[in-house]
N, CA, C and O atoms as CSV, one atom per row, in Angstrom:
chain,resi,resn,atom,element,x,y,z
A,1,MET,N,N,4.587,-5.768,3.525
A,1,MET,CA,C,5.411,-4.611,3.737
A,1,MET,C,C,5.343,-4.258,5.210
A,1,MET,O,O,4.255,-4.048,5.746
A,2,ASN,N,N,6.473,-4.192,5.862
A,2,ASN,CA,C,6.506,-3.865,7.286
A,2,ASN,C,C,7.280,-2.575,7.522
A,2,ASN,O,O,8.370,-2.374,6.987
A,3,ASN,N,N,6.685,-1.703,8.342
A,3,ASN,CA,C,7.334,-0.444,8.742
A,3,ASN,C,C,7.836,0.373,7.554
A,3,ASN,O,O,8.950,0.896,7.588
A,4,PHE,N,N,7.024,0.485,6.507
A,4,PHE,CA,C,7.368,1.302,5.350
A,4,PHE,C,C,7.158,2.766,5.706
A,4,PHE,O,O,6.084,3.141,6.176
A,5,ASP,N,N,8.160,3.586,5.489
A,5,ASP,CA,C,8.097,5.024,5.773
A,5,ASP,C,C,8.037,5.771,4.445
A,5,ASP,O,O,9.040,5.878,3.740
A,6,VAL,N,N,6.860,6.285,4.107
A,6,VAL,CA,C,6.669,6.944,2.811
A,6,VAL,C,C,7.531,8.194,2.707
A,6,VAL,O,O,8.012,8.519,1.622
A,7,TYR,N,N,7.734,8.893,3.800
A,7,TYR,CA,C,8.569,10.098,3.770
A,7,TYR,C,C,10.030,9.739,3.501
A,7,TYR,O,O,10.702,10.413,2.721
A,8,ALA,N,N,10.517,8.690,4.138
A,8,ALA,CA,C,11.900,8.257,3.914
A,8,ALA,C,C,12.089,7.727,2.491
A,8,ALA,O,O,13.163,7.885,1.910
A,9,ALA,N,N,11.065,7.107,1.936
A,9,ALA,CA,C,11.163,6.524,0.595
A,9,ALA,C,C,11.089,7.576,-0.506
A,9,ALA,O,O,11.820,7.492,-1.493
A,10,GLY,N,N,10.213,8.565,-0.346
A,10,GLY,CA,C,9.995,9.520,-1.426
A,10,GLY,C,C,10.381,10.947,-1.102
A,10,GLY,O,O,10.828,11.691,-1.975
A,11,GLY,N,N,10.208,11.328,0.147
A,11,GLY,CA,C,10.494,12.700,0.536
A,11,GLY,C,C,9.233,13.518,0.679
A,11,GLY,O,O,8.131,13.033,0.421
A,12,TYR,N,N,9.397,14.743,1.086
A,12,TYR,CA,C,8.292,15.662,1.341
A,12,TYR,C,C,7.563,15.998,0.044
A,12,TYR,O,O,8.177,16.415,-0.938
A,13,LYS,N,N,6.244,15.809,0.055
A,13,LYS,CA,C,5.366,16.122,-1.090
A,13,LYS,C,C,5.804,15.427,-2.382
A,13,LYS,O,O,5.718,16.006,-3.465
A,14,ARG,N,N,6.273,14.189,-2.261
A,14,ARG,CA,C,6.671,13.401,-3.423
A,14,ARG,C,C,5.863,12.116,-3.455
A,14,ARG,O,O,5.629,11.494,-2.419
A,15,ALA,N,N,5.445,11.729,-4.627
A,15,ALA,CA,C,4.674,10.497,-4.781
A,15,ALA,C,C,5.578,9.278,-4.649
A,15,ALA,O,O,6.730,9.294,-5.082
A,16,THR,N,N,5.045,8.237,-4.053
A,16,THR,CA,C,5.736,6.955,-3.963
A,16,THR,C,C,4.790,5.896,-4.502
A,16,THR,O,O,3.644,5.808,-4.061
A,17,VAL,N,N,5.249,5.099,-5.440
A,17,VAL,CA,C,4.422,4.071,-6.059
A,17,VAL,C,C,4.988,2.703,-5.695
A,17,VAL,O,O,6.187,2.457,-5.825
A,18,LYS,N,N,4.108,1.820,-5.239
A,18,LYS,CA,C,4.494,0.441,-4.934
A,18,LYS,C,C,3.592,-0.476,-5.744
A,18,LYS,O,O,2.389,-0.239,-5.849
A,19,GLN,N,N,4.166,-1.509,-6.308
A,19,GLN,CA,C,3.411,-2.452,-7.131
A,19,GLN,C,C,3.500,-3.842,-6.521
A,19,GLN,O,O,4.574,-4.291,-6.121
A,20,PHE,N,N,2.345,-4.523,-6.455
A,20,PHE,CA,C,2.270,-5.861,-5.896
A,20,PHE,C,C,1.438,-6.747,-6.819
A,20,PHE,O,O,0.474,-6.280,-7.426
A,21,THR,N,N,1.799,-7.999,-6.923
A,21,THR,CA,C,0.997,-8.979,-7.638
A,21,THR,C,C,0.268,-9.807,-6.595
A,21,THR,O,O,0.893,-10.421,-5.730
A,22,VAL,N,N,-1.046,-9.822,-6.680
A,22,VAL,CA,C,-1.870,-10.545,-5.703
A,22,VAL,C,C,-2.921,-11.365,-6.431
A,22,VAL,O,O,-3.183,-11.150,-7.614
A,23,ASN,N,N,-3.512,-12.294,-5.721
A,23,ASN,CA,C,-4.614,-13.084,-6.251
A,23,ASN,C,C,-5.866,-12.819,-5.433
A,23,ASN,O,O,-5.814,-12.755,-4.205
A,24,ALA,N,N,-6.979,-12.668,-6.112
A,24,ALA,CA,C,-8.252,-12.485,-5.425
A,24,ALA,C,C,-8.692,-13.804,-4.808
A,24,ALA,O,O,-8.289,-14.878,-5.253
A,25,ASP,N,N,-9.528,-13.707,-3.773
A,25,ASP,CA,C,-10.048,-14.931,-3.163
A,25,ASP,C,C,-11.150,-15.528,-4.038
A,25,ASP,O,O,-11.407,-15.028,-5.133
A,26,SER,N,N,-11.790,-16.572,-3.572
A,26,SER,CA,C,-12.807,-17.264,-4.367
A,26,SER,C,C,-14.021,-16.398,-4.671
A,26,SER,O,O,-14.805,-16.722,-5.563
A,27,ASN,N,N,-14.186,-15.291,-3.931
A,27,ASN,CA,C,-15.285,-14.355,-4.187
A,27,ASN,C,C,-14.857,-13.188,-5.068
A,27,ASN,O,O,-15.645,-12.281,-5.334
A,28,GLY,N,N,-13.605,-13.214,-5.520
A,28,GLY,CA,C,-13.106,-12.136,-6.361
A,28,GLY,C,C,-12.664,-10.914,-5.583
A,28,GLY,O,O,-12.531,-9.836,-6.163
A,29,GLN,N,N,-12.430,-11.048,-4.286
A,29,GLN,CA,C,-12.060,-9.920,-3.438
A,29,GLN,C,C,-10.581,-9.942,-3.087
A,29,GLN,O,O,-9.965,-11.001,-2.964
A,30,ILE,N,N,-10.028,-8.745,-2.928
A,30,ILE,CA,C,-8.659,-8.566,-2.449
A,30,ILE,C,C,-8.764,-7.797,-1.135
A,30,ILE,O,O,-9.325,-6.703,-1.098
A,31,ALA,N,N,-8.228,-8.364,-0.066
A,31,ALA,CA,C,-8.279,-7.715,1.253
A,31,ALA,C,C,-6.990,-6.939,1.492
A,31,ALA,O,O,-5.892,-7.461,1.299
A,32,ILE,N,N,-7.135,-5.692,1.910
A,32,ILE,CA,C,-5.990,-4.837,2.232
A,32,ILE,C,C,-6.145,-4.406,3.684
A,32,ILE,O,O,-7.172,-3.839,4.057
A,33,ALA,N,N,-5.133,-4.671,4.502
A,33,ALA,CA,C,-5.192,-4.344,5.930
A,33,ALA,C,C,-4.031,-3.427,6.292
A,33,ALA,O,O,-2.938,-3.547,5.740
A,34,PHE,N,N,-4.276,-2.519,7.216
A,34,PHE,CA,C,-3.259,-1.576,7.673
A,34,PHE,C,C,-3.116,-1.681,9.188
A,34,PHE,O,O,-4.110,-1.790,9.906
A,35,THR,N,N,-1.884,-1.649,9.667
A,35,THR,CA,C,-1.607,-1.586,11.102
A,35,THR,C,C,-0.608,-0.463,11.345
A,35,THR,O,O,0.170,-0.115,10.457
A,36,GLN,N,N,-0.630,0.094,12.532
A,36,GLN,CA,C,0.256,1.212,12.839
A,36,GLN,C,C,1.706,0.767,12.758
A,36,GLN,O,O,2.081,-0.274,13.298
A,37,GLY,N,N,2.514,1.565,12.079
A,37,GLY,CA,C,3.931,1.244,11.920
A,37,GLY,C,C,4.790,2.005,12.912
A,37,GLY,O,O,4.278,2.710,13.782
A,38,ALA,N,N,6.088,1.858,12.777
A,38,ALA,CA,C,7.035,2.496,13.687
A,38,ALA,C,C,7.107,4.007,13.469
A,38,ALA,O,O,7.353,4.754,14.416
A,39,ALA,N,N,6.892,4.470,12.223
A,39,ALA,CA,C,7.056,5.890,11.913
A,39,ALA,C,C,5.791,6.707,12.183
A,39,ALA,O,O,5.882,7.830,12.681
A,40,ASP,N,N,4.622,6.169,11.866
A,40,ASP,CA,C,3.384,6.945,11.981
A,40,ASP,C,C,2.202,6.040,11.675
A,40,ASP,O,O,2.357,4.836,11.474
A,41,ASN,N,N,1.003,6.649,11.644
A,41,ASN,CA,C,-0.192,5.900,11.277
A,41,ASN,C,C,-0.199,5.650,9.776
A,41,ASN,O,O,0.274,6.488,9.008
A,42,PRO,N,N,-0.730,4.510,9.348
A,42,PRO,CA,C,-0.773,4.216,7.911
A,42,PRO,C,C,-1.780,5.100,7.178
A,42,PRO,O,O,-2.782,5.524,7.753
A,43,PHE,N,N,-1.505,5.369,5.915
A,43,PHE,CA,C,-2.456,6.098,5.075
A,43,PHE,C,C,-2.260,5.641,3.636
A,43,PHE,O,O,-1.231,5.065,3.283
A,44,ILE,N,N,-3.255,5.908,2.828
A,44,ILE,CA,C,-3.174,5.572,1.408
A,44,ILE,C,C,-3.892,6.667,0.636
A,44,ILE,O,O,-4.929,7.169,1.069
A,45,SER,N,N,-3.334,7.030,-0.506
A,45,SER,CA,C,-3.933,8.080,-1.325
A,45,SER,C,C,-4.624,7.525,-2.552
A,45,SER,O,O,-5.414,8.229,-3.181
A,46,GLY,N,N,-4.351,6.288,-2.906
A,46,GLY,CA,C,-5.019,5.710,-4.062
A,46,GLY,C,C,-4.647,4.255,-4.261
A,46,GLY,O,O,-3.560,3.816,-3.884
A,47,ILE,N,N,-5.567,3.514,-4.858
A,47,ILE,CA,C,-5.338,2.115,-5.212
A,47,ILE,C,C,-5.799,1.929,-6.645
A,47,ILE,O,O,-6.886,2.373,-7.015
A,48,GLU,N,N,-4.987,1.280,-7.443
A,48,GLU,CA,C,-5.356,0.984,-8.821
A,48,GLU,C,C,-5.237,-0.526,-8.999
A,48,GLU,O,O,-4.207,-1.118,-8.677
A,49,VAL,N,N,-6.296,-1.143,-9.513
A,49,VAL,CA,C,-6.325,-2.599,-9.681
A,49,VAL,C,C,-6.492,-2.917,-11.153
A,49,VAL,O,O,-7.387,-2.401,-11.823
A,50,TYR,N,N,-5.606,-3.786,-11.647
A,50,TYR,CA,C,-5.668,-4.252,-13.033
A,50,TYR,C,C,-5.967,-5.730,-13.033
A,50,TYR,O,O,-5.392,-6.478,-12.242
A,51,ALA,N,N,-6.845,-6.162,-13.895
A,51,ALA,CA,C,-7.134,-7.598,-14.058
A,51,ALA,C,C,-6.310,-8.126,-15.220
A,51,ALA,O,O,-6.107,-7.432,-16.216
A,52,ASN,N,N,-5.845,-9.338,-15.089
A,52,ASN,CA,C,-5.109,-9.975,-16.179
A,52,ASN,C,C,-6.056,-10.669,-17.113
A,52,ASN,O,O,-5.624,-11.267,-18.098
């Protein structure tokens, strides 16, 4: 996801949910990295992980 603007996607004080399918590495870990985007600094309010 590049230059995602949560305010543009959901609006003021509105939740935005994004779903991704990923695979863990050989140690069972999922790496999540954030870099500064065009709109503002990245932030996250929650992560939910489901195992298949």
